[in-house]
N, C-alpha and C positions, 0 to 999 in steps of 0.2 A: 162496361166495365170487366176489364180482363186481370183476372189474378194468378201469378205465375204459381205453376206445380212446385209444388216444394217434396223432392224424392226422402221418403221415409229410411231413415237411418236405426238400424236396430242394433242395440250395445250387443257384443258378443262377450261371455263370461270371462273375468282375469284367470289368465295364468299365473300360478304360483310358482317363481324362481324356476321360471322358463329361460334356457337357453339356447337360444337359435345360433348355428354356426353355416346351414346355408339357407337361400333363399332363391324362390321361382319367383320373377317378376314378369308378369303379366301386362304388355300394353296396351291400350284402345284396340279394340277391334279394327278400325277402320283405320289404324295408322301405318298399313303394312309392315311391321315390326313385330317379329316371333320372340316369342317368351325366352328368356333368358334363364339359364341356373348359374347360382353363385355361390361359390363356398367359402367360408372365411376360414382362417388358419390360425392357432393359437400361438404367436411369434415363440412361444417357449417350446414348444415341441421342433421347431427347425432349427437347424443351425445359421447361424450369420454371421457377418464379422463383424470383428473388435474394430471401433474408431474412438477418437479422442487421446489424450495424453495421461491423464490420472492429473496427480496432485503432488508437489513435494510436502510431505508430512514434518509434523511442526513436532514442537517437542511433546505436545501432549497427545500424538498419533493412537495408541494405544488406549489410553483413558476416552479417548473421543467416541469409541464405539457404543459408548453408555450417555449419551447427550442426544437431545432429541435429534439431530441432525444425522449422527452417526459421523464415523470416519471415512473421510476420503481415501479412495483410490491411488494407491502411492504411486508416483509416476515412475518410480525406480523398476518397476515391476509390468505396469500396464502392457507393452510386446508382449510380456510371458503367457498372459491372462489365458490366452485361445489354450494354450498346452497344458498347463497349471498352476492357478491361482495360488493355493497355497506352499506347493512345493516353492514358488517364487521367493514368496514370504519369506520362508523358512532357508533360502538358501539366503538370503540379505543378512547381510552381519548387523546393517544398522536396524532392520526391523526385526528380526530372529530376539535380539535382546529381548524383545518386550514380551516373551513370550517364556514359561519354564520347561523343564525339560520334558514332560509330559505332553506339551502343547505341542513343540519342537519337533518330537519325535511325530507325532499324528500328522503335522505338516509337511514333515519328509516322508509321506505315506499320500500327501495328494489329499491328505481330510482336513476340513473345516477346526480351529483348535475350541475348545471349550469355552463357551462363556465364565466368568465367574458365578458361582450357584447361586446368588440373589437376582441375577441374572437371567437365569433357566427358568421356564414355563414350561410344565406340563414332560413332553419327551420332545421338547427345542432346546437341547444342551449349550448347542453350536452356535458361534459365531455366522451370520444371514447377511447376503447382498442383498441391498434393499434399491429398487427404482426409483430415484427424487422424483424424477415425470413418470406417472404409473404407465405400466406397459396400454392397460385397457384406454387411458387416454391420449396416447399415441407416441409415449415415451420411448426410444431407442431401447433395443434390449440390450445390445451387445457397445453400447457408446459410455466408453468409462470414466467418462463426464458425470454420465447420468449412474452411477452408481457409489453408493458410502455401504463400509459395513457397521453389523447393528447386533447388539445383542437381540435376544429373542424379545427379552421384555421390552425393551423399547422400539424395537420393529413393531409388536403388535400395539403398544400404545400410539406411537405413531401412526396406522392404519385405523385406531379407533377417530382417532382425533381428526384424522382429514381423509373422508372417504376416497 
C-alpha cells in the first residue's frame, strides 16, 4: 500500500495592519523564470486624467451633500475640475447661490466650503469628495461620475456602513 507524502505546512504568525506596497514573486526553480519585483502605487499620490461628464444638478443640489449618497459633481464644472474644483463652483452663478459669503470667499481661493456645523466631525469641517466605487476596489480616482460631495459626518457614516 502506497501512502502519498503530505508536505508539512507551518502557519506564520499574523501581521497586524500590514500594508504591503511591493512584492517579490518567485517562480518554481525549474520554471526558468527569474523572480519579479512588483511595486504598487496608491493612485491618490499620482496625477491622473479626469473622465466622466458630471451630472446636471437638481433643485436640492446643495442639500444633497447631507444625504447618504452625497451630491453629484455638477456637469457645469466637470471640465474645470483638474484646474480648480472649488474656484469653478464659486465662479458658476447657478451653484454659488447655494453658499454664504464666507464659503464663496473660500472657494474663490480654491478652498472647500465649510459644512454645516452639525455635519462637522472633529477637525473635518469642510465638504469632502467621496469616491462612489472605492479606490481600493478599483474605483477610478479622477472619474467625475465616480465622485460626489459630502459633509464629513455623512462621509464617515457611509464608510462605517459600507467598507
